[in-house]
C-alpha positions as CSV (number, residue, x, y, z in Angstrom):
1,M,-36.9,-93.0,-10.2
2,R,-36.4,-96.7,-11.0
3,P,-37.8,-97.8,-14.4
4,S,-39.9,-100.5,-12.6
5,A,-41.9,-97.6,-11.0
6,V,-43.0,-96.3,-14.3
7,R,-46.8,-96.7,-14.8
8,P,-48.3,-96.0,-18.2
9,R,-51.7,-94.3,-18.2
10,E,-54.1,-96.0,-20.6
11,Q,-55.9,-92.7,-21.4
12,T,-52.8,-91.1,-22.9
13,K,-50.3,-93.9,-23.5
14,Y,-47.8,-91.6,-21.6
15,A,-45.7,-93.0,-18.7
16,T,-46.1,-91.2,-15.4
17,W,-44.3,-90.7,-12.2
18,S,-45.9,-89.5,-9.0
19,G,-45.2,-86.0,-7.9
20,T,-44.5,-82.7,-9.7
21,S,-40.8,-83.4,-10.5
22,M,-41.6,-84.3,-14.1
23,A,-44.3,-81.7,-14.9
24,T,-42.4,-78.7,-13.5
25,P,-39.6,-78.5,-16.1
26,H,-42.0,-79.0,-19.0
27,V,-44.5,-76.3,-17.8
28,S,-41.6,-74.0,-16.9
29,A,-40.2,-74.3,-20.4
30,A,-43.6,-73.8,-22.0
31,A,-44.0,-70.6,-19.9
32,A,-40.6,-69.4,-20.9
33,L,-41.4,-69.9,-24.6
34,L,-44.7,-68.2,-24.3
35,T,-43.1,-65.3,-22.4
36,A,-40.4,-65.0,-25.1
37,R,-43.1,-64.8,-27.8
38,H,-45.2,-62.3,-25.7
39,P,-42.8,-60.3,-23.5
40,D,-45.6,-57.9,-22.7
41,W,-47.8,-60.5,-21.1
42,P,-47.8,-60.5,-17.3
43,P,-47.3,-63.9,-15.5
44,Q,-51.0,-64.3,-14.9
45,Q,-51.8,-64.1,-18.6
46,V,-49.1,-66.7,-19.4
47,T,-50.6,-69.0,-16.7
48,Q,-54.1,-68.5,-18.0
49,R,-53.1,-69.2,-21.6
50,L,-51.4,-72.5,-20.6
51,K,-54.4,-73.6,-18.6
52,A,-56.9,-72.6,-21.3
53,T,-55.1,-74.5,-24.0
54,A,-54.5,-77.7,-22.1
55,T,-55.9,-80.8,-23.7
56,K,-58.8,-82.1,-21.6
57,L,-58.8,-85.9,-20.9
58,P,-61.8,-88.2,-21.0
59,A,-61.0,-89.2,-17.5
60,M,-61.7,-85.6,-16.4
61,G,-65.4,-86.2,-16.9
62,G,-65.9,-82.9,-18.7
63,K,-64.5,-80.9,-15.8
64,E,-62.2,-77.9,-16.4
65,R,-59.9,-79.0,-13.6
66,T,-59.5,-82.1,-11.4
67,S,-57.1,-82.9,-8.6
68,Q,-55.6,-85.8,-10.5
69,Y,-55.2,-84.2,-13.9
70,G,-55.1,-80.5,-13.2
71,T,-56.4,-78.6,-16.2
72,G,-55.2,-81.4,-18.6
73,L,-52.2,-82.1,-20.7
74,L,-49.8,-79.3,-21.6
75,N,-50.5,-78.4,-25.2
76,L,-47.7,-76.1,-26.4
77,K,-48.8,-76.1,-30.0
78,D,-52.1,-74.6,-29.0
79,A,-50.6,-72.3,-26.4
80,L,-48.2,-70.6,-28.8
81,P,-50.4,-68.4,-31.1
């Protein structure tokens, strides 16, 4: 994507691109690290842990999940016990 298409989000000061092409490799890597730490966890437990430890954003209005932000920002520090 061209740099001119980058839009910073005021809530997080992160730059964003539309679509899942940026989120997918980050979440996949986090899931791999979590699986390496807990090889006995089934995929559903890894998914649940990533969702439960996501950092909620003020723009989510107190909701656990929104269509725009999902369950929040990936928080690998909190996800890896």
